[in-house]
PLY file of the C-alpha trace (Angstrom):
ply
format ascii 1.0
element vertex 217
property float x
property float y
property float z
element edge 216
property int vertex1
property int vertex2
end_header
-15.81 11.09 -0.73
-12.90 10.68 1.62
-10.46 13.55 1.55
-6.73 12.62 1.27
-4.36 13.88 3.85
-2.18 16.80 2.89
1.09 14.63 2.65
-0.57 12.46 -0.17
-0.40 15.40 -2.55
3.39 15.01 -2.36
3.14 11.31 -3.13
0.81 11.49 -6.18
2.91 14.22 -7.74
6.33 12.58 -7.05
8.91 12.92 -9.77
11.84 11.12 -8.28
14.05 9.60 -10.77
13.87 6.02 -9.43
15.24 3.09 -11.62
12.61 1.10 -13.33
9.82 3.53 -12.52
11.48 6.77 -13.66
9.45 6.76 -16.97
6.26 6.57 -15.03
6.85 10.07 -13.64
9.11 11.92 -16.20
8.05 10.83 -19.69
5.20 13.14 -20.80
4.38 10.78 -23.60
2.98 8.16 -21.38
-0.64 8.25 -20.27
-1.07 9.77 -16.66
-1.92 6.45 -15.26
1.37 5.57 -13.62
1.02 8.07 -10.82
2.11 6.87 -7.25
-0.98 5.79 -5.59
-2.58 2.82 -3.69
-3.06 4.22 -0.12
-6.31 4.92 1.64
-8.16 4.98 5.04
-11.22 6.50 6.76
-9.50 6.52 10.13
-8.90 9.71 12.10
-5.67 10.61 13.72
-5.26 8.96 17.13
-7.50 6.06 16.07
-5.34 3.88 13.82
-4.97 0.50 15.25
-3.16 -0.89 12.39
-1.14 -0.03 9.33
-0.89 -2.70 6.70
2.22 -2.20 4.45
2.11 -4.02 1.12
4.73 -4.14 -1.66
3.53 -1.58 -4.27
0.42 -0.88 -6.26
-0.62 -3.36 -8.83
-1.32 -2.65 -12.58
-3.01 0.55 -13.10
-6.62 0.47 -14.33
-7.67 2.46 -17.40
-10.38 4.05 -15.14
-7.70 5.91 -13.34
-6.77 7.90 -16.42
-10.01 9.66 -16.36
-9.68 10.20 -12.64
-6.51 12.07 -12.80
-6.42 13.94 -16.05
-6.35 17.66 -15.91
-6.57 17.86 -11.99
-4.52 19.91 -9.63
-2.33 18.07 -7.11
-5.06 18.44 -4.38
-7.70 16.98 -6.56
-5.55 14.23 -7.71
-4.74 13.25 -4.20
-8.39 13.07 -3.41
-9.26 11.28 -6.40
-6.46 8.50 -5.91
-7.44 8.27 -2.29
-11.06 7.56 -2.99
-10.30 5.24 -6.07
-8.36 3.01 -3.63
-11.10 3.00 -1.03
-13.73 2.14 -3.66
-11.58 -0.92 -4.88
-11.06 -2.05 -1.28
-14.85 -1.85 -0.70
-15.45 -3.90 -3.90
-17.38 -0.94 -5.58
-14.99 -0.39 -8.61
-12.40 -2.68 -10.30
-11.98 -5.97 -8.43
-8.50 -6.45 -6.93
-7.65 -10.14 -5.73
-4.96 -8.77 -3.59
-6.99 -5.99 -1.73
-10.10 -8.15 -1.42
-8.02 -10.65 0.57
-6.38 -7.82 2.58
-9.86 -6.48 3.75
-10.90 -9.81 4.78
-7.58 -10.73 6.67
-7.49 -7.32 8.34
-11.05 -7.73 9.49
-9.75 -11.11 11.20
-6.78 -9.49 12.75
-8.91 -6.39 14.05
-11.93 -8.39 15.19
-14.27 -6.32 13.13
-16.51 -6.56 10.05
-14.91 -5.93 6.80
-16.95 -2.74 6.43
-15.19 -1.41 9.57
-11.65 -2.07 8.49
-10.92 1.28 6.87
-12.25 3.12 10.00
-9.40 1.86 12.10
-6.80 0.72 9.49
-4.44 2.40 6.96
-3.67 0.24 3.98
-0.64 1.46 2.03
2.45 0.48 0.10
6.12 0.72 0.86
6.85 1.71 -2.83
4.18 4.00 -4.17
4.64 3.44 -7.94
3.63 0.24 -9.97
6.96 -1.48 -10.89
7.74 -3.68 -13.86
7.30 -7.44 -14.05
10.13 -9.09 -12.19
10.61 -6.58 -9.58
10.38 -8.94 -6.66
12.80 -11.38 -8.25
14.91 -8.90 -10.16
18.26 -7.32 -9.26
18.38 -6.98 -5.47
20.50 -3.61 -5.61
17.88 -2.03 -7.87
14.93 -3.05 -5.64
16.66 -1.84 -2.50
17.36 1.40 -4.25
13.69 1.98 -5.10
12.57 0.86 -1.57
15.12 3.04 0.35
14.23 6.10 -1.82
10.58 5.73 -1.36
10.69 4.91 2.19
12.94 7.98 2.91
10.95 10.31 0.80
7.37 9.13 1.50
6.67 6.20 4.12
8.45 7.87 7.01
6.28 10.94 6.60
3.26 8.64 6.39
4.09 6.91 9.65
4.73 10.04 11.39
1.47 11.34 10.39
-0.71 8.44 11.31
1.29 6.97 14.24
-0.41 3.63 14.13
-0.65 1.46 17.12
0.60 -1.48 15.33
2.45 -2.02 11.80
2.41 -5.24 9.75
4.33 -5.83 6.66
2.28 -7.84 4.23
4.96 -8.73 1.58
8.58 -9.91 1.75
9.73 -6.87 -0.18
8.04 -4.63 2.20
9.67 -6.43 5.23
13.01 -6.09 3.48
12.56 -2.46 2.86
11.41 -1.64 6.36
14.46 -3.58 7.92
16.92 -1.95 5.66
15.60 1.50 6.60
15.49 0.67 10.28
11.75 1.17 10.68
10.09 -0.65 13.41
7.23 -3.10 12.63
5.45 -5.51 14.80
4.73 -8.37 12.53
5.13 -9.56 9.06
3.45 -12.15 6.67
3.83 -13.01 3.06
1.81 -11.10 0.37
-1.72 -12.28 -0.01
-1.06 -13.57 -3.41
2.42 -15.02 -2.73
3.31 -18.10 -4.92
4.12 -21.44 -3.86
3.24 -23.01 -0.54
1.83 -19.69 0.49
-1.10 -20.18 -1.97
-2.50 -22.95 0.14
-5.54 -21.87 2.30
-4.50 -23.95 5.21
-1.03 -22.45 5.16
-2.30 -18.87 4.87
-4.84 -19.31 7.69
-2.17 -20.61 10.10
0.20 -17.83 9.27
-2.68 -15.25 9.90
-3.46 -17.03 13.28
0.18 -16.49 14.16
0.16 -12.92 12.92
-2.85 -12.23 15.08
-1.10 -13.50 18.06
1.92 -11.34 17.44
-0.36 -8.17 16.89
-2.12 -9.11 20.14
-5.26 -6.85 19.57
-7.89 -7.05 22.29
0 1
1 2
2 3
3 4
4 5
5 6
6 7
7 8
8 9
9 10
10 11
11 12
12 13
13 14
14 15
15 16
16 17
17 18
18 19
19 20
20 21
21 22
22 23
23 24
24 25
25 26
26 27
27 28
28 29
29 30
30 31
31 32
32 33
33 34
34 35
35 36
36 37
37 38
38 39
39 40
40 41
41 42
42 43
43 44
44 45
45 46
46 47
47 48
48 49
49 50
50 51
51 52
52 53
53 54
54 55
55 56
56 57
57 58
58 59
59 60
60 61
61 62
62 63
63 64
64 65
65 66
66 67
67 68
68 69
69 70
70 71
71 72
72 73
73 74
74 75
75 76
76 77
77 78
78 79
79 80
80 81
81 82
82 83
83 84
84 85
85 86
86 87
87 88
88 89
89 90
90 91
91 92
92 93
93 94
94 95
95 96
96 97
97 98
98 99
99 100
100 101
101 102
102 103
103 104
104 105
105 106
106 107
107 108
108 109
109 110
110 111
111 112
112 113
113 114
114 115
115 116
116 117
117 118
118 119
119 120
120 121
121 122
122 123
123 124
124 125
125 126
126 127
127 128
128 129
129 130
130 131
131 132
132 133
133 134
134 135
135 136
136 137
137 138
138 139
139 140
140 141
141 142
142 143
143 144
144 145
145 146
146 147
147 148
148 149
149 150
150 151
151 152
152 153
153 154
154 155
155 156
156 157
157 158
158 159
159 160
160 161
161 162
162 163
163 164
164 165
165 166
166 167
167 168
168 169
169 170
170 171
171 172
172 173
173 174
174 175
175 176
176 177
177 178
178 179
179 180
180 181
181 182
182 183
183 184
184 185
185 186
186 187
187 188
188 189
189 190
190 191
191 192
192 193
193 194
194 195
195 196
196 197
197 198
198 199
199 200
200 201
201 202
202 203
203 204
204 205
205 206
206 207
207 208
208 209
209 210
210 211
211 212
212 213
213 214
214 215
215 216
């Protein structure tokens, strides 16, 4: 089981009163399944070639309730870290988004899918799941969530890993990074973006351009 970095404990126990996601952290009547999560890696410090920053975690799985219930912050962090790793490796709940991310990252890094997590950190710029309509909702609220989460968590994450290259894998992530003044090397639409982005040939060409921008040797 891969152990989570110390900073991840602060993420999975975050109680920031963010709009739209505040109940996920503060309403004790809710199941403990809305915890901030969705980040993992097997990379060691100094060996992170790429950090992929997605939008936010998808809908929580009921399996996660059992993983987090009754555990300390340290244990919850390890459980969340490992849970995401198993999803990325296809060993647990299948995720259309993360399945594609692993394949695309292997292309960008010139490695096999099994080697991606050894040199890549996959994370989200917003750490909590958000309600339907987040991406197309009121811009001011979306910016508020992004700015708070980036300031409180993502900056610490970036300082910890110091990745060689950073790629935003979502328009909302790109927007959040720009608004926060955080440098990133390249961006691409979300792997499940709608419209023209869903066409395989369009995505393939965008990935080719992204690979050129990242310029891994």
